[in-house]
PDB file of N, H, CA, C and O in Angstrom:
ATOM      1  N   MET A   1     194.175 -76.843  57.275  1.00  0.00           N
ATOM      2  CA  MET A   1     193.015 -77.150  58.080  1.00  0.00           C
ATOM      3  C   MET A   1     193.469 -77.398  59.516  1.00  0.00           C
ATOM      4  O   MET A   1     194.406 -78.161  59.753  1.00  0.00           O
ATOM      5  N   ASN A   2     192.811 -76.761  60.461  1.00  0.00           N
ATOM      6  H   ASN A   2     192.050 -76.141  60.269  1.00  0.00           H
ATOM      7  CA  ASN A   2     193.130 -76.925  61.874  1.00  0.00           C
ATOM      8  C   ASN A   2     192.256 -78.044  62.444  1.00  0.00           C
ATOM      9  O   ASN A   2     191.040 -77.889  62.549  1.00  0.00           O
ATOM     10  N   ARG A   3     192.869 -79.164  62.811  1.00  0.00           N
ATOM     11  H   ARG A   3     193.857 -79.290  62.726  1.00  0.00           H
ATOM     12  CA  ARG A   3     192.117 -80.302  63.357  1.00  0.00           C
ATOM     13  C   ARG A   3     192.435 -80.484  64.826  1.00  0.00           C
ATOM     14  O   ARG A   3     193.586 -80.353  65.243  1.00  0.00           O
ATOM     15  N   LYS A   4     191.417 -80.784  65.606  1.00  0.00           N
ATOM     16  H   LYS A   4     190.482 -80.891  65.268  1.00  0.00           H
ATOM     17  CA  LYS A   4     191.570 -81.074  67.029  1.00  0.00           C
ATOM     18  C   LYS A   4     190.926 -82.415  67.316  1.00  0.00           C
ATOM     19  O   LYS A   4     189.910 -82.771  66.719  1.00  0.00           O
ATOM     20  N   ALA A   5     191.512 -83.139  68.216  1.00  0.00           N
ATOM     21  H   ALA A   5     192.337 -82.849  68.702  1.00  0.00           H
ATOM     22  CA  ALA A   5     190.917 -84.405  68.639  1.00  0.00           C
ATOM     23  C   ALA A   5     189.761 -84.121  69.591  1.00  0.00           C
ATOM     24  O   ALA A   5     189.787 -83.159  70.359  1.00  0.00           O
ATOM     25  N   ILE A   6     188.773 -84.959  69.525  1.00  0.00           N
ATOM     26  H   ILE A   6     188.751 -85.741  68.902  1.00  0.00           H
ATOM     27  CA  ILE A   6     187.641 -84.875  70.449  1.00  0.00           C
ATOM     28  C   ILE A   6     187.770 -86.026  71.426  1.00  0.00           C
ATOM     29  O   ILE A   6     187.854 -87.186  71.021  1.00  0.00           O
ATOM     30  N   SER A   7     187.786 -85.712  72.699  1.00  0.00           N
ATOM     31  H   SER A   7     187.718 -84.770  73.028  1.00  0.00           H
ATOM     32  CA  SER A   7     187.912 -86.726  73.749  1.00  0.00           C
ATOM     33  C   SER A   7     186.541 -87.002  74.346  1.00  0.00           C
ATOM     34  O   SER A   7     185.836 -86.076  74.747  1.00  0.00           O
ATOM     35  N   LEU A   8     186.167 -88.264  74.403  1.00  0.00           N
ATOM     36  H   LEU A   8     186.739 -89.016  74.077  1.00  0.00           H
ATOM     37  CA  LEU A   8     184.891 -88.648  74.995  1.00  0.00           C
ATOM     38  C   LEU A   8     185.138 -89.529  76.210  1.00  0.00           C
ATOM     39  O   LEU A   8     185.944 -90.458  76.160  1.00  0.00           O
ATOM     40  N   SER A   9     184.445 -89.236  77.292  1.00  0.00           N
ATOM     41  H   SER A   9     183.790 -88.482  77.333  1.00  0.00           H
ATOM     42  CA  SER A   9     184.530 -90.088  78.479  1.00  0.00           C
ATOM     43  C   SER A   9     183.819 -91.395  78.197  1.00  0.00           C
ATOM     44  O   SER A   9     182.773 -91.408  77.548  1.00  0.00           O
ATOM     45  N   ARG A  10     184.377 -92.499  78.680  1.00  0.00           N
ATOM     46  H   ARG A  10     185.226 -92.489  79.207  1.00  0.00           H
ATOM     47  CA  ARG A  10     183.725 -93.805  78.473  1.00  0.00           C
ATOM     48  C   ARG A  10     182.436 -93.906  79.280  1.00  0.00           C
ATOM     49  O   ARG A  10     181.518 -94.633  78.902  1.00  0.00           O
ATOM     50  N   VAL A  11     182.369 -93.181  80.386  1.00  0.00           N
ATOM     51  H   VAL A  11     183.115 -92.591  80.693  1.00  0.00           H
ATOM     52  CA  VAL A  11     181.196 -93.208  81.267  1.00  0.00           C
ATOM     53  C   VAL A  11     180.866 -91.779  81.677  1.00  0.00           C
ATOM     54  O   VAL A  11     181.761 -90.979  81.950  1.00  0.00           O
ATOM     55  N   ALA A  12     179.575 -91.468  81.718  1.00  0.00           N
ATOM     56  H   ALA A  12     178.848 -92.118  81.497  1.00  0.00           H
ATOM     57  CA  ALA A  12     179.107 -90.178  82.215  1.00  0.00           C
ATOM     58  C   ALA A  12     177.974 -90.451  83.205  1.00  0.00           C
ATOM     59  O   ALA A  12     177.111 -91.291  82.949  1.00  0.00           O
ATOM     60  N   VAL A  13     177.979 -89.755  84.313  1.00  0.00           N
ATOM     61  H   VAL A  13     178.680 -89.072  84.521  1.00  0.00           H
ATOM     62  CA  VAL A  13     176.907 -89.900  85.295  1.00  0.00           C
ATOM     63  C   VAL A  13     175.996 -88.687  85.161  1.00  0.00           C
ATOM     64  O   VAL A  13     176.427 -87.545  85.322  1.00  0.00           O
ATOM     65  N   VAL A  14     174.718 -88.962  84.860  1.00  0.00           N
ATOM     66  H   VAL A  14     174.368 -89.889  84.730  1.00  0.00           H
ATOM     67  CA  VAL A  14     173.731 -87.902  84.673  1.00  0.00           C
ATOM     68  C   VAL A  14     172.543 -88.212  85.570  1.00  0.00           C
ATOM     69  O   VAL A  14     171.920 -89.267  85.451  1.00  0.00           O
ATOM     70  N   ASN A  15     172.235 -87.283  86.470  1.00  0.00           N
ATOM     71  H   ASN A  15     172.741 -86.426  86.567  1.00  0.00           H
ATOM     72  CA  ASN A  15     171.121 -87.470  87.413  1.00  0.00           C
ATOM     73  C   ASN A  15     171.213 -88.813  88.132  1.00  0.00           C
ATOM     74  O   ASN A  15     170.203 -89.484  88.348  1.00  0.00           O
ATOM     75  N   GLY A  16     172.434 -89.197  88.498  1.00  0.00           N
ATOM     76  H   GLY A  16     173.254 -88.653  88.322  1.00  0.00           H
ATOM     77  CA  GLY A  16     172.647 -90.424  89.248  1.00  0.00           C
ATOM     78  C   GLY A  16     172.686 -91.691  88.405  1.00  0.00           C
ATOM     79  O   GLY A  16     172.951 -92.768  88.938  1.00  0.00           O
ATOM     80  N   LEU A  17     172.430 -91.591  87.108  1.00  0.00           N
ATOM     81  H   LEU A  17     172.215 -90.715  86.675  1.00  0.00           H
ATOM     82  CA  LEU A  17     172.472 -92.749  86.216  1.00  0.00           C
ATOM     83  C   LEU A  17     173.793 -92.777  85.458  1.00  0.00           C
ATOM     84  O   LEU A  17     174.284 -91.743  85.003  1.00  0.00           O
ATOM     85  N   GLN A  18     174.356 -93.960  85.329  1.00  0.00           N
ATOM     86  H   GLN A  18     173.958 -94.800  85.698  1.00  0.00           H
ATOM     87  CA  GLN A  18     175.629 -94.121  84.619  1.00  0.00           C
ATOM     88  C   GLN A  18     175.352 -94.430  83.148  1.00  0.00           C
ATOM     89  O   GLN A  18     174.730 -95.442  82.826  1.00  0.00           O
ATOM     90  N   TRP A  19     175.813 -93.564  82.269  1.00  0.00           N
ATOM     91  H   TRP A  19     176.319 -92.742  82.530  1.00  0.00           H
ATOM     92  CA  TRP A  19     175.673 -93.725  80.823  1.00  0.00           C
ATOM     93  C   TRP A  19     177.027 -94.154  80.277  1.00  0.00           C
ATOM     94  O   TRP A  19     178.047 -93.529  80.568  1.00  0.00           O
ATOM     95  N   GLN A  20     177.034 -95.222  79.483  1.00  0.00           N
ATOM     96  H   GLN A  20     176.206 -95.730  79.246  1.00  0.00           H
ATOM     97  CA  GLN A  20     178.271 -95.726  78.893  1.00  0.00           C
ATOM     98  C   GLN A  20     178.319 -95.354  77.413  1.00  0.00           C
ATOM     99  O   GLN A  20     177.288 -95.159  76.769  1.00  0.00           O
ATOM    100  N   LEU A  21     179.516 -95.264  76.902  1.00  0.00           N
ATOM    101  H   LEU A  21     180.353 -95.423  77.426  1.00  0.00           H
ATOM    102  CA  LEU A  21     179.721 -94.947  75.496  1.00  0.00           C
ATOM    103  C   LEU A  21     179.671 -96.231  74.677  1.00  0.00           C
ATOM    104  O   LEU A  21     180.359 -97.201  74.994  1.00  0.00           O
ATOM    105  N   TYR A  22     178.855 -96.238  73.621  1.00  0.00           N
ATOM    106  H   TYR A  22     178.296 -95.451  73.363  1.00  0.00           H
ATOM    107  CA  TYR A  22     178.731 -97.397  72.731  1.00  0.00           C
ATOM    108  C   TYR A  22     179.102 -96.982  71.311  1.00  0.00           C
ATOM    109  O   TYR A  22     178.608 -95.974  70.806  1.00  0.00           O
ATOM    110  N   PRO A  23     179.978 -97.765  70.665  1.00  0.00           N
ATOM    111  CA  PRO A  23     180.326 -97.463  69.275  1.00  0.00           C
ATOM    112  C   PRO A  23     179.269 -98.027  68.324  1.00  0.00           C
ATOM    113  O   PRO A  23     178.726 -99.109  68.548  1.00  0.00           O
ATOM    114  N   VAL A  24     178.996 -97.286  67.278  1.00  0.00           N
ATOM    115  H   VAL A  24     179.437 -96.407  67.096  1.00  0.00           H
ATOM    116  CA  VAL A  24     178.067 -97.710  66.237  1.00  0.00           C
ATOM    117  C   VAL A  24     178.819 -97.637  64.911  1.00  0.00           C
ATOM    118  O   VAL A  24     179.299 -96.568  64.534  1.00  0.00           O
ATOM    119  N   ASP A  25     178.926 -98.749  64.205  1.00  0.00           N
ATOM    120  H   ASP A  25     178.536 -99.617  64.511  1.00  0.00           H
ATOM    121  CA  ASP A  25     179.603 -98.783  62.910  1.00  0.00           C
ATOM    122  C   ASP A  25     178.572 -98.790  61.795  1.00  0.00           C
ATOM    123  O   ASP A  25     177.490 -99.360  61.933  1.00  0.00           O
ATOM    124  N   PHE A  26     178.924 -98.144  60.678  1.00  0.00           N
ATOM    125  H   PHE A  26     179.803 -97.680  60.566  1.00  0.00           H
ATOM    126  CA  PHE A  26     178.064 -98.184  59.500  1.00  0.00           C
ATOM    127  C   PHE A  26     178.932 -98.210  58.259  1.00  0.00           C
ATOM    128  O   PHE A  26     180.040 -97.675  58.247  1.00  0.00           O
ATOM    129  N   LYS A  27     178.412 -98.840  57.211  1.00  0.00           N
ATOM    130  H   LYS A  27     177.511 -99.274  57.221  1.00  0.00           H
ATOM    131  CA  LYS A  27     179.179 -99.012  55.981  1.00  0.00           C
ATOM    132  C   LYS A  27     178.590 -98.161  54.867  1.00  0.00           C
ATOM    133  O   LYS A  27     177.373 -98.041  54.722  1.00  0.00           O
ATOM    134  N   THR A  28     179.493 -97.572  54.081  1.00  0.00           N
ATOM    135  H   THR A  28     180.482 -97.669  54.199  1.00  0.00           H
ATOM    136  CA  THR A  28     179.105 -96.815  52.904  1.00  0.00           C
ATOM    137  C   THR A  28     180.000 -97.272  51.757  1.00  0.00           C
ATOM    138  O   THR A  28     180.863 -98.130  51.942  1.00  0.00           O
ATOM    139  N   GLU A  29     179.801 -96.710  50.597  1.00  0.00           N
ATOM    140  H   GLU A  29     179.100 -96.013  50.446  1.00  0.00           H
ATOM    141  CA  GLU A  29     180.665 -97.027  49.468  1.00  0.00           C
ATOM    142  C   GLU A  29     182.100 -96.580  49.732  1.00  0.00           C
ATOM    143  O   GLU A  29     183.039 -97.135  49.162  1.00  0.00           O
ATOM    144  N   GLU A  30     182.272 -95.580  50.595  1.00  0.00           N
ATOM    145  H   GLU A  30     181.509 -95.129  51.058  1.00  0.00           H
ATOM    146  CA  GLU A  30     183.601 -95.054  50.911  1.00  0.00           C
ATOM    147  C   GLU A  30     184.331 -95.868  51.968  1.00  0.00           C
ATOM    148  O   GLU A  30     185.536 -95.693  52.149  1.00  0.00           O
ATOM    149  N   GLY A  31     183.630 -96.756  52.671  1.00  0.00           N
ATOM    150  H   GLY A  31     182.651 -96.898  52.523  1.00  0.00           H
ATOM    151  CA  GLY A  31     184.254 -97.569  53.703  1.00  0.00           C
ATOM    152  C   GLY A  31     183.370 -97.696  54.932  1.00  0.00           C
ATOM    153  O   GLY A  31     182.195 -97.331  54.913  1.00  0.00           O
ATOM    154  N   THR A  32     183.959 -98.224  56.008  1.00  0.00           N
ATOM    155  H   THR A  32     184.914 -98.521  56.023  1.00  0.00           H
ATOM    156  CA  THR A  32     183.249 -98.381  57.276  1.00  0.00           C
ATOM    157  C   THR A  32     183.620 -97.227  58.197  1.00  0.00           C
ATOM    158  O   THR A  32     184.795 -96.892  58.346  1.00  0.00           O
ATOM    159  N   PHE A  33     182.620 -96.630  58.805  1.00  0.00           N
ATOM    160  H   PHE A  33     181.665 -96.903  58.684  1.00  0.00           H
ATOM    161  CA  PHE A  33     182.812 -95.485  59.689  1.00  0.00           C
ATOM    162  C   PHE A  33     182.151 -95.754  61.030  1.00  0.00           C
ATOM    163  O   PHE A  33     181.377 -96.702  61.167  1.00  0.00           O
ATOM    164  N   SER A  34     182.455 -94.923  62.017  1.00  0.00           N
ATOM    165  H   SER A  34     183.084 -94.154  61.906  1.00  0.00           H
ATOM    166  CA  SER A  34     181.902 -95.092  63.358  1.00  0.00           C
ATOM    167  C   SER A  34     181.365 -93.783  63.904  1.00  0.00           C
ATOM    168  O   SER A  34     181.893 -92.709  63.616  1.00  0.00           O
ATOM    169  N   VAL A  35     180.329 -93.887  64.681  1.00  0.00           N
ATOM    170  H   VAL A  35     179.900 -94.759  64.915  1.00  0.00           H
ATOM    171  CA  VAL A  35     179.837 -92.794  65.523  1.00  0.00           C
ATOM    172  C   VAL A  35     179.681 -93.400  66.910  1.00  0.00           C
ATOM    173  O   VAL A  35     179.766 -94.618  67.068  1.00  0.00           O
ATOM    174  N   TYR A  36     179.460 -92.581  67.894  1.00  0.00           N
ATOM    175  H   TYR A  36     179.392 -91.591  67.766  1.00  0.00           H
ATOM    176  CA  TYR A  36     179.360 -93.050  69.271  1.00  0.00           C
ATOM    177  C   TYR A  36     178.128 -92.448  69.911  1.00  0.00           C
ATOM    178  O   TYR A  36     177.750 -91.314  69.616  1.00  0.00           O
ATOM    179  N   LEU A  37     177.505 -93.213  70.789  1.00  0.00           N
ATOM    180  H   LEU A  37     177.812 -94.134  71.029  1.00  0.00           H
ATOM    181  CA  LEU A  37     176.373 -92.672  71.528  1.00  0.00           C
ATOM    182  C   LEU A  37     176.438 -93.158  72.970  1.00  0.00           C
ATOM    183  O   LEU A  37     177.017 -94.203  73.267  1.00  0.00           O
ATOM    184  N   TYR A  38     175.840 -92.387  73.846  1.00  0.00           N
ATOM    185  H   TYR A  38     175.370 -91.538  73.605  1.00  0.00           H
ATOM    186  CA  TYR A  38     175.771 -92.752  75.260  1.00  0.00           C
ATOM    187  C   TYR A  38     174.418 -93.394  75.546  1.00  0.00           C
ATOM    188  O   TYR A  38     173.383 -92.933  75.063  1.00  0.00           O
ATOM    189  N   ALA A  39     174.442 -94.461  76.335  1.00  0.00           N
ATOM    190  H   ALA A  39     175.282 -94.835  76.727  1.00  0.00           H
ATOM    191  CA  ALA A  39     173.216 -95.151  76.725  1.00  0.00           C
ATOM    192  C   ALA A  39     173.437 -95.816  78.081  1.00  0.00           C
ATOM    193  O   ALA A  39     174.572 -95.983  78.526  1.00  0.00           O
ATOM    194  N   ILE A  40     172.354 -96.186  78.719  1.00  0.00           N
ATOM    195  H   ILE A  40     171.432 -96.051  78.358  1.00  0.00           H
ATOM    196  CA  ILE A  40     172.423 -96.792  80.051  1.00  0.00           C
ATOM    197  C   ILE A  40     172.895 -98.244  79.972  1.00  0.00           C
ATOM    198  O   ILE A  40     173.610 -98.718  80.855  1.00  0.00           O
ATOM    199  N   ASN A  41     172.493 -98.942  78.916  1.00  0.00           N
ATOM    200  H   ASN A  41     171.913 -98.556  78.199  1.00  0.00           H
ATOM    201  CA  ASN A  41     172.948-100.317  78.689  1.00  0.00           C
ATOM    202  C   ASN A  41     172.843-100.619  77.192  1.00  0.00           C
ATOM    203  O   ASN A  41     172.418 -99.768  76.411  1.00  0.00           O
ATOM    204  N   ARG A  42     173.229-101.822  76.804  1.00  0.00           N
ATOM    205  H   ARG A  42     173.575-102.513  77.438  1.00  0.00           H
ATOM    206  CA  ARG A  42     173.240-102.182  75.381  1.00  0.00           C
ATOM    207  C   ARG A  42     171.828-102.150  74.771  1.00  0.00           C
ATOM    208  O   ARG A  42     171.647-101.699  73.640  1.00  0.00           O
ATOM    209  N   GLU A  43     170.849-102.624  75.515  1.00  0.00           N
ATOM    210  H   GLU A  43     170.996-102.991  76.434  1.00  0.00           H
ATOM    211  CA  GLU A  43     169.462-102.586  75.027  1.00  0.00           C
ATOM    212  C   GLU A  43     169.010-101.147  74.793  1.00  0.00           C
ATOM    213  O   GLU A  43     168.356-100.853  73.792  1.00  0.00           O
ATOM    214  N   HIS A  44     169.351-100.269  75.699  1.00  0.00           N
ATOM    215  H   HIS A  44     169.882-100.507  76.513  1.00  0.00           H
ATOM    216  CA  HIS A  44     169.028 -98.850  75.561  1.00  0.00           C
ATOM    217  C   HIS A  44     169.741 -98.269  74.342  1.00  0.00           C
ATOM    218  O   HIS A  44     169.153 -97.490  73.593  1.00  0.00           O
ATOM    219  N   ALA A  45     171.006 -98.646  74.141  1.00  0.00           N
ATOM    220  H   ALA A  45     171.483 -99.279  74.750  1.00  0.00           H
ATOM    221  CA  ALA A  45     171.764 -98.183  72.980  1.00  0.00           C
ATOM    222  C   ALA A  45     171.082 -98.622  71.685  1.00  0.00           C
ATOM    223  O   ALA A  45     171.005 -97.849  70.731  1.00  0.00           O
ATOM    224  N   ALA A  46     170.585 -99.866  71.650  1.00  0.00           N
ATOM    225  H   ALA A  46     170.647-100.494  72.425  1.00  0.00           H
ATOM    226  CA  ALA A  46     169.888-100.366  70.464  1.00  0.00           C
ATOM    227  C   ALA A  46     168.605 -99.570  70.206  1.00  0.00           C
ATOM    228  O   ALA A  46     168.266 -99.291  69.056  1.00  0.00           O
ATOM    229  N   ALA A  47     167.896 -99.207  71.271  1.00  0.00           N
ATOM    230  H   ALA A  47     168.171 -99.433  72.206  1.00  0.00           H
ATOM    231  CA  ALA A  47     166.681 -98.411  71.126  1.00  0.00           C
ATOM    232  C   ALA A  47     166.994 -97.008  70.607  1.00  0.00           C
ATOM    233  O   ALA A  47     166.272 -96.482  69.760  1.00  0.00           O
ATOM    234  N   ILE A  48     168.058 -96.409  71.110  1.00  0.00           N
ATOM    235  H   ILE A  48     168.644 -96.836  71.798  1.00  0.00           H
ATOM    236  CA  ILE A  48     168.471 -95.090  70.635  1.00  0.00           C
ATOM    237  C   ILE A  48     168.859 -95.163  69.164  1.00  0.00           C
ATOM    238  O   ILE A  48     168.492 -94.287  68.379  1.00  0.00           O
ATOM    239  N   LEU A  49     169.599 -96.204  68.786  1.00  0.00           N
ATOM    240  H   LEU A  49     169.896 -96.915  69.423  1.00  0.00           H
ATOM    241  CA  LEU A  49     170.009 -96.367  67.389  1.00  0.00           C
ATOM    242  C   LEU A  49     168.783 -96.497  66.480  1.00  0.00           C
ATOM    243  O   LEU A  49     168.745 -95.888  65.411  1.00  0.00           O
ATOM    244  N   LEU A  50     167.797 -97.270  66.884  1.00  0.00           N
ATOM    245  H   LEU A  50     167.827 -97.765  67.752  1.00  0.00           H
ATOM    246  CA  LEU A  50     166.576 -97.411  66.098  1.00  0.00           C
ATOM    247  C   LEU A  50     165.884 -96.060  65.927  1.00  0.00           C
ATOM    248  O   LEU A  50     165.425 -95.719  64.836  1.00  0.00           O
ATOM    249  N   GLU A  51     165.816 -95.298  67.014  1.00  0.00           N
ATOM    250  H   GLU A  51     166.189 -95.575  67.900  1.00  0.00           H
ATOM    251  CA  GLU A  51     165.198 -93.973  66.947  1.00  0.00           C
ATOM    252  C   GLU A  51     165.988 -93.051  66.017  1.00  0.00           C
ATOM    253  O   GLU A  51     165.403 -92.275  65.262  1.00  0.00           O
ATOM    254  N   LEU A  52     167.311 -93.140  66.076  1.00  0.00           N
ATOM    255  H   LEU A  52     167.786 -93.771  66.690  1.00  0.00           H
ATOM    256  CA  LEU A  52     168.145 -92.353  65.165  1.00  0.00           C
ATOM    257  C   LEU A  52     167.860 -92.712  63.715  1.00  0.00           C
ATOM    258  O   LEU A  52     167.724 -91.829  62.868  1.00  0.00           O
ATOM    259  N   LYS A  53     167.768 -94.004  63.428  1.00  0.00           N
ATOM    260  H   LYS A  53     167.878 -94.721  64.117  1.00  0.00           H
ATOM    261  CA  LYS A  53     167.492 -94.454  62.064  1.00  0.00           C
ATOM    262  C   LYS A  53     166.179 -93.873  61.549  1.00  0.00           C
ATOM    263  O   LYS A  53     166.060 -93.541  60.370  1.00  0.00           O
ATOM    264  N   GLU A  54     165.205 -93.753  62.429  1.00  0.00           N
ATOM    265  H   GLU A  54     165.302 -94.022  63.387  1.00  0.00           H
ATOM    266  CA  GLU A  54     163.878 -93.292  62.027  1.00  0.00           C
ATOM    267  C   GLU A  54     163.735 -91.779  61.974  1.00  0.00           C
ATOM    268  O   GLU A  54     162.891 -91.269  61.237  1.00  0.00           O
ATOM    269  N   THR A  55     164.550 -91.042  62.749  1.00  0.00           N
ATOM    270  H   THR A  55     165.235 -91.456  63.348  1.00  0.00           H
ATOM    271  CA  THR A  55     164.284 -89.604  62.893  1.00  0.00           C
ATOM    272  C   THR A  55     165.466 -88.681  62.603  1.00  0.00           C
ATOM    273  O   THR A  55     165.274 -87.468  62.522  1.00  0.00           O
ATOM    274  N   ALA A  56     166.666 -89.203  62.446  1.00  0.00           N
ATOM    275  H   ALA A  56     166.822 -90.188  62.512  1.00  0.00           H
ATOM    276  CA  ALA A  56     167.846 -88.344  62.318  1.00  0.00           C
ATOM    277  C   ALA A  56     167.834 -87.530  61.024  1.00  0.00           C
ATOM    278  O   ALA A  56     167.433 -88.018  59.968  1.00  0.00           O
ATOM    279  N   VAL A  57     168.278 -86.285  61.131  1.00  0.00           N
ATOM    280  H   VAL A  57     168.604 -85.888  61.990  1.00  0.00           H
ATOM    281  CA  VAL A  57     168.469 -85.414  59.975  1.00  0.00           C
ATOM    282  C   VAL A  57     169.786 -84.663  60.162  1.00  0.00           C
ATOM    283  O   VAL A  57     170.211 -84.396  61.286  1.00  0.00           O
ATOM    284  N   LEU A  58     170.407 -84.337  59.063  1.00  0.00           N
ATOM    285  H   LEU A  58     170.061 -84.554  58.150  1.00  0.00           H
ATOM    286  CA  LEU A  58     171.648 -83.575  59.097  1.00  0.00           C
ATOM    287  C   LEU A  58     171.322 -82.108  59.313  1.00  0.00           C
ATOM    288  O   LEU A  58     170.501 -81.538  58.594  1.00  0.00           O
ATOM    289  N   ARG A  59     171.969 -81.491  60.310  1.00  0.00           N
ATOM    290  H   ARG A  59     172.636 -81.954  60.893  1.00  0.00           H
ATOM    291  CA  ARG A  59     171.740 -80.070  60.576  1.00  0.00           C
ATOM    292  C   ARG A  59     172.318 -79.214  59.454  1.00  0.00           C
ATOM    293  O   ARG A  59     173.244 -79.626  58.756  1.00  0.00           O
ATOM    294  N   ASP A  60     171.759 -78.026  59.293  1.00  0.00           N
ATOM    295  H   ASP A  60     171.007 -77.692  59.860  1.00  0.00           H
ATOM    296  CA  ASP A  60     172.315 -77.058  58.355  1.00  0.00           C
ATOM    297  C   ASP A  60     173.604 -76.494  58.925  1.00  0.00           C
ATOM    298  O   ASP A  60     173.733 -76.355  60.142  1.00  0.00           O
ATOM    299  N   GLY A  61     174.547 -76.171  58.077  1.00  0.00           N
ATOM    300  H   GLY A  61     174.442 -76.284  57.089  1.00  0.00           H
ATOM    301  CA  GLY A  61     175.788 -75.539  58.505  1.00  0.00           C
ATOM    302  C   GLY A  61     176.825 -76.528  58.969  1.00  0.00           C
ATOM    303  O   GLY A  61     176.556 -77.721  59.105  1.00  0.00           O
ATOM    304  N   ASP A  62     178.027 -76.009  59.214  1.00  0.00           N
ATOM    305  H   ASP A  62     178.245 -75.039  59.104  1.00  0.00           H
ATOM    306  CA  ASP A  62     179.157 -76.800  59.661  1.00  0.00           C
ATOM    307  C   ASP A  62     179.276 -76.745  61.170  1.00  0.00           C
ATOM    308  O   ASP A  62     178.759 -75.830  61.812  1.00  0.00           O
ATOM    309  N   LEU A  63     179.958 -77.725  61.729  1.00  0.00           N
ATOM    310  H   LEU A  63     180.377 -78.467  61.208  1.00  0.00           H
ATOM    311  CA  LEU A  63     180.233 -77.744  63.171  1.00  0.00           C
ATOM    312  C   LEU A  63     181.187 -76.596  63.492  1.00  0.00           C
ATOM    313  O   LEU A  63     182.291 -76.523  62.951  1.00  0.00           O
ATOM    314  N   ALA A  64     180.756 -75.714  64.364  1.00  0.00           N
ATOM    315  H   ALA A  64     179.859 -75.772  64.803  1.00  0.00           H
ATOM    316  CA  ALA A  64     181.559 -74.539  64.700  1.00  0.00           C
ATOM    317  C   ALA A  64     182.451 -74.794  65.906  1.00  0.00           C
ATOM    318  O   ALA A  64     183.486 -74.145  66.056  1.00  0.00           O
ATOM    319  N   GLY A  65     182.064 -75.727  66.765  1.00  0.00           N
ATOM    320  H   GLY A  65     181.223 -76.254  66.643  1.00  0.00           H
ATOM    321  CA  GLY A  65     182.852 -76.000  67.958  1.00  0.00           C
ATOM    322  C   GLY A  65     182.177 -77.065  68.814  1.00  0.00           C
ATOM    323  O   GLY A  65     181.042 -77.470  68.564  1.00  0.00           O
ATOM    324  N   ILE A  66     182.902 -77.497  69.816  1.00  0.00           N
ATOM    325  H   ILE A  66     183.824 -77.168  70.019  1.00  0.00           H
ATOM    326  CA  ILE A  66     182.413 -78.495  70.756  1.00  0.00           C
ATOM    327  C   ILE A  66     182.406 -77.848  72.135  1.00  0.00           C
ATOM    328  O   ILE A  66     183.403 -77.260  72.555  1.00  0.00           O
ATOM    329  N   THR A  67     181.297 -77.956  72.829  1.00  0.00           N
ATOM    330  H   THR A  67     180.488 -78.433  72.488  1.00  0.00           H
ATOM    331  CA  THR A  67     181.196 -77.407  74.164  1.00  0.00           C
ATOM    332  C   THR A  67     180.846 -78.526  75.126  1.00  0.00           C
ATOM    333  O   THR A  67     179.881 -79.259  74.909  1.00  0.00           O
ATOM    334  N   ARG A  68     181.623 -78.659  76.182  1.00  0.00           N
ATOM    335  H   ARG A  68     182.407 -78.063  76.358  1.00  0.00           H
ATOM    336  CA  ARG A  68     181.313 -79.665  77.207  1.00  0.00           C
ATOM    337  C   ARG A  68     180.200 -79.120  78.076  1.00  0.00           C
ATOM    338  O   ARG A  68     180.149 -77.926  78.373  1.00  0.00           O
ATOM    339  N   ASN A  69     179.309 -80.013  78.479  1.00  0.00           N
ATOM    340  H   ASN A  69     179.351 -80.983  78.238  1.00  0.00           H
ATOM    341  CA  ASN A  69     178.211 -79.569  79.338  1.00  0.00           C
ATOM    342  C   ASN A  69     178.173 -80.358  80.640  1.00  0.00           C
ATOM    343  O   ASN A  69     177.107 -80.590  81.210  1.00  0.00           O
ATOM    344  N   ASP A  70     179.374 -80.775  81.112  1.00  0.00           N
ATOM    345  H   ASP A  70     180.240 -80.586  80.650  1.00  0.00           H
ATOM    346  CA  ASP A  70     179.405 -81.526  82.369  1.00  0.00           C
ATOM    347  C   ASP A  70     179.768 -80.657  83.539  1.00  0.00           C
ATOM    348  O   ASP A  70     179.837 -81.140  84.669  1.00  0.00           O
TER     349      ASP A  70
END
């Protein structure tokens, strides 16, 4: 299996707004795992997480690649 590391910037500036990277931990029977999301502040991150909980779905297919859009 060919594995590559994914590098995420701690801060991204989009349309003049600074978005910070926030870690989100979740627990399963297999252990504790993490995902990351960008938000303007912690309150915004909490709102995004709530929206994810309510609307997220797993896409069909496997991840084919990562493309930077900065």
